[in-house]
C-alpha positions, 0 to 999 in steps of 0.5 A: 885360573890357568896360566899358559905360555904362548899360543899353545893349548893346555896339556890336559886333553880335555882342556886342550880341545875346549873352545874359548871366548877370548880377547887380546891386548896389553891390559896395562893397569887393567883399568875400567875400560879393560874391565868393561871389555873383560866383563863383556867377554865373560857375558858372551862366554856364558851365553855360548857356554865357553871358557874365557881366555885372555892373550897378553904380551910380555914384554909390552911390544913397545918395550921390545921395539923402542925400550927407551921410549916405551911408556912406564909400566902401571902393573907388573905381570904378577899384578896383572894376572892377579887382577885377571883372576879377581875378574873371573878369567879362566885362563891367560896365555902369556906370549913372549914378545920377541923378534920371532913373534914380531914377525908373525903375520896378522893372518898367522896370528888369527889362525893360531887363535882359532886352530891352537886355542880353539877360539869360537868368539873373539872380542877386541877393542875397536882400535886394536892392531896386531901382527907384523907391521900392525897390519891386522885390524878388526876388519881382517879378524872378522873376515877370517872369522867368517871364513872359519866359523868363529864370531868376532865382535868389537868393544868401544872405548869407555869414557869418564867425564868425556875422557877416554879411559886408557892406560895413557890417561892413568899414567898422566893422572899418576904423573900429576899426583892426582890419585883421585883421578887415577882411582876414577879411571882404575875403579880402585886405588893405584897400587904396587906390590912386591916382596919386602927386601932388605934396605940400607937400614937408614930408616931404623937408624933415624927412628922411622923404620921402613919396609922396602918393596921390590920394584919390578921395573926401574921406571915407576909411573909416579914419584913422591911421598904418599899416604898409603895402606899396606896389605900383606898376608896375616897383617890385615890393613896397615896405615903408613907413609911411603916414599917412591923415588931416587932418595937424592939426599942419601943416594946418587945412583938414581935408582928408584926405591919404594919404602914404606913406614908403617904406623905402630908396627914392629913385626919382621916382614922380610920376604913377605909379599906386600901391596901398597895402595896409594891414597894421597900424594903429600909432596914431591921428593926433595934433596936436603942438605943433611940427614938431620933435615931429612929426618925432620921432614919425615916426621912432618910427613908422618904427622901429615899422613896420620892427620889425613887418615883422621880426616878420611876415616 
């Protein structure tokens, strides 16, 4: 999969003029609604003998305009790109959303898709808005498409038990600790991936060594103690229990930390990239009077997690 910055064609002459079927959006979470749209894009591209392209924005426009009110991130940019590649997308254009990009009119944006990216087919959600002041919509895209010879098609929402699958619905399920509901919206377990980095060593001192996973954003969409599966190159699939939160018993800075205790595992894995699949929530994070009480609770969490795996083998 080719990853490009901005609304510019690839530098290779042959690829630069190759027409594409494209879609546009934030795609946070790449949930089943997004997957349905991307599958439809691939089908349309195959019929028309086109490459598939996805245009995304970084940061999320709401993070640019109202950072304090912006929704929590479900996926980092790397996670999103990995999911696009797994779904067979040919290339992704990552547009830096800044003041200059925000001022681009809807018509200018459409012309850039057609003239710079050689879009011959555009597929967008039925509620997608774009351009300065969010003035652009499907009707405008279709009108300009008819004038310039490229097709435009809308895709409708995907429902699960009568509920529209959306990034908002996924966030709500995760915030409630309802991992099964989140999985039904995502079509997979919710996961967080990142590089394993050094922590403060407390876990090792109390008999439960942990791997600290780098968080790309300081506002994760869930918190608590979870049953997890870990995936890292050369390790296979490992079982464990993870804590995602601010660790109030030992820290006061309020910065979220993701750490996982892997069962029957003692290898050095610093700087490896690891993905954690969140399978089940055991409990909310709590503040304990001392480290000894915390240690006893961790032992209970480990036992409960191992019991969960036995019951779901």
